[in-house]
N, C-alpha and C positions, 0 to 999 in steps of 0.2 A: 351303271350308266357311264358312258364314255365322256371324258372331259372334252370340252371344246378346244380346238386347236387355236393357239394364239396366232393371229396374222403376222406374217413376216414383217409387214410394214410397221406394226406396233413394236415388234422386237428390235427392229432397226432404230426406231425412235428412242427406245429405252437404252440401247447400246450407245447411242451418240451422247447421252447424258451420263451414262455409267462410266465410260472410258475417259475420264477427265482428271485422273489422279496421278499423272506421270507415267502411266503405262502398266501399273500393278494389276488393276482390274481387267484390262484387256488381255494381258498374258494369262491370267487365271481362267477367264471365261473360254479362252481358246483351247483349254485342256479338257473342258467338260464334255463336249460333243461336237460332231461334225457340223451340226446345224449352227451352234453358237460360234464355232470357229469361223464359219462362213459369214455370219452376221457381224461379228466383231472385227473381222479382217480390215475393213476400211477405216476403223477407228483406233487401231492399236498404236498408231503414232500421232493421234490427235493432240495429245499432250505428252511430252517426254521429259523425264528428269534424268540427267546424266551427272552422277557424282563419282568422279575419279576415273582414271584411265581404263580399268577393266570394264566398267559399264559403257564407256565411250566406244571401246573396241567391239564389245558385244553388240551394241546398237548398230555400228557400221556394218557388221556381218549380217545382222537380221534385216536391216533396211535393204541391203543389196539383194537379198534373196526373196523379198516380199513382193506382193502384187503391186501393179501400177496404182490401183485404187488406194492401197494403204500408203504408198509413198506420196501420192498427190494430196493426201488429207492431213499431212503434218502441219500443225498450226502453232503450237505453243511449246517453248523449250526452256528448261532451267539447266544451267551448266555450273558446276563447281569442280575444279580440277583436283581437289584434295591437296595432297602435299607434293604432287608430282612436279618435276622440273625437266628431267632428262627426256628429250624427244617430245616435249609438250607442244612446242610450236607446230610441228608437223601434224601431230594428232589433232590439235584444235583446228588447224587449217582444214584437215580432212572432214572433221565434224561440221564446221561452219559451211564449207562448200557443199556438203550433203544436204543440210537443212535450209540453206539460203533461198532456193527457188520458191518455197511455199511458206516459210515461217512468218507469222504475223506478230508474235510477241516473244521477246527474249529477255531472260534474266541471267546475267553473267557475273558470278561472284568469285573473287579471288582472295586468298588469305595473306599473301606476302608480296613484297615489292617486285621480285623477279617474275612471279606469276602475273602480276598486274601489267608489267611492261610487255610480257608476251601477249597478253590479251589485247592490249592496244595495238601491237604490231600485227596481230592476226586480223583485227577489225579493219585495218588499213588496206587489206588485200582482197576482201570479199564483198561482192555486191548482194544487197538484200532488196529485191524489187518489191516485195509485199510487206515488209516489216513496218509496223506502225508504232509499236511500243517497245522501248529498250531501256533496261535498267542495268547499269554497270557499276559494280562495287570493286574498287581497287584501293590499296593503302595510300597511294599518292598518284600524281600525274607522272607520266614517263618523262616529259620535258615541258617547259613553259612555251616552247615553240616547236611543234611537230614538223618533221621533214616530209611534207606532203606536196607533191607537184601541183601548181596552180591549175594546170590543165587536166587534172585527174577527173574522170567522169564521176557524176553523182552516184555514190554507192548506196544511198538511202533515199530513193526518190519519193517514197510514200511515208516516211517517218513523220509522225505527228507529236509523239511524246517521248522525251528523253530525260532520264534521271541518272546523274553521275554522283555516286556516293563515295566520299573519301574518308578513310579511317585514320589518316594522319592529316593534321591541320595544314591546309594550303590556303593562302590568301585568295579570295574570290577573283581578284584581278589576275592572278597567275593561273587559274584553272579555266577561266572564261575563254581565253584564246585557244588552248588545245582542244577544248570541247567544240568550239566553232569549227576548228580545222578538221578534227576527226570526223565530224558528221556533216561537213560542208553546209553549216547552218546559214551563213550569209547569203548563199545562192539558193537556199531551199524555198520552195513554194508551198510546202505542206506543214512544216514544224509549227505547232501551236503552243506547246507547253514545255518549258525547260525548268529542271530543278537541279540544284547543286547542293549536296549535303556535306557537312563536315568542313566547311570553309570558314576562314577567319576574316574579320573585317577590322583590322587594326591599323591600316596604313592611312596616312593623312590625305592621300590622293583618292581615297574611296569615293567621296561624294562626286568628284569630277568624273571618275570612272563610270559611276552609275548613271550620271547625266548623259554620257555618250551612249551607253548601252540602251538606255530607254528612249533615245532619240531626241533629247533636248539640246544636245551639243553635237557639232560635226564630228564624224568619225576620224580617228587618228590612225597613224601607221601601226600602232600597237593594239589599240582597243577595236576589236571587230564589231561592227554594228549588227543588230538583229534585223531580219527581213520583215516585211509587212505582215506576213502570216502569223507571227508570234503574238499570242494573246496573254500569256502568263510567264513570269520569270521569278522563280522561287529560290531563295537561299536559306539553308538551315545552318545555324551557327551554334557551335558547342559552347558550353559555359566558359567564360573567361576569354573568349575570342571575339567579343562584341563591343569593344571599347568605342568604336565609331558610332554606335547607335545613339549615343548622347550628343553627338556633334550637331551644332546648330544648322550647318549647311545641309547635313543629311536629313534632319527633321523637316526643313523647308521643302527639300526635294520630294520627300515621301508624301508630304501633305499635298503638294502640287500634283503628284502622280495619282493620288487617291481621288482628287477632284476632277482631273481632266486627262489623265494619262491614257494613251492608246494601249500600252502594255501594262497589265496589272502586275505590280511588283510587290512581293511579300517576303519579309524576313521572319523565319521561324526560329525559335530558340529551343535548343535541346541537342543531346549528343547524337551522332550518326549511328545507324545500325551496323554493328561490327560482328553480328552473329549470323553465320550462314544458315543455321537452323531456322532462325526467324525469317530470313529471306525466303527460304523454301516453304515455310508454313504460310506466309502471306501469298506466295505464288499458288499453292494448293487451294487456298481459300478463293482466290480469283478464278481458278479453274472450275471450282464447284459452285460458283455464283454467290459465295458468302461475303465476298469483298469486291467492291467496284474496281475494275482494272485501272480506272483513272484516279483512284484514291490518293496516290502519291502526289498528284498535282492539284489537290483540293487546297484552296487558299486558307482554309481553316484547319488543315490537318497538322 
């Protein structure tokens, strides 16, 4: 008895769910048969994990020679430059310019300060018209005041969720400004949720800073305000960097915010994620539907 042929529509549906592990399954299925190669072709770049220059260069070659259907369906990307430094700016610029037209979520993890500075420099140069979710992990900020022209076009016009994770403690007051500058947050009409991890809260000016950020006090020349679109502002503080959390002015402000604040502000306690393997594991779980893509911005996380 001859087995019934599986409809191509069903195979297409299966392929769209199977090819969500950074490209491994898509590459394997393309080697099985001509039929599976044709069916998985549109999904082979649906999710892409790029760890180190060799894989980045291989991706660029493969992407250039692939079908328009495959290139148009690139959606989710994980980038880790490994230990590379030489030529890294140009390589990352090529990668980001290649993925930027269609990518919707990006996780960008760096291991050391020079890499982190390069990552920030590259992000200042590329427009991401469809990007909604961005997670950036760097040891520290490049500068407390990024050199970005005020008339620069909005490079992240559809960004809704941004998470900047610092593996070296930086005061929240000192990372808020470069974050707002890098992603043009004050002029954004779409950003809803902001999270900064690995920040310290030990300066006496912290309560007044937070009052400006949350809109209770007028904006200053240094503290950039948040636009009306922002709904959540989350800070994760490592152990020993939370001395201001017992300050009376801070407690009054947070109580006021909880009762009537437009922006829901939450301070989470705990060390930042410094392990790129954990970043990738969480990314893969999001691709497979095991983890909510918005989990990082959950007020209870």
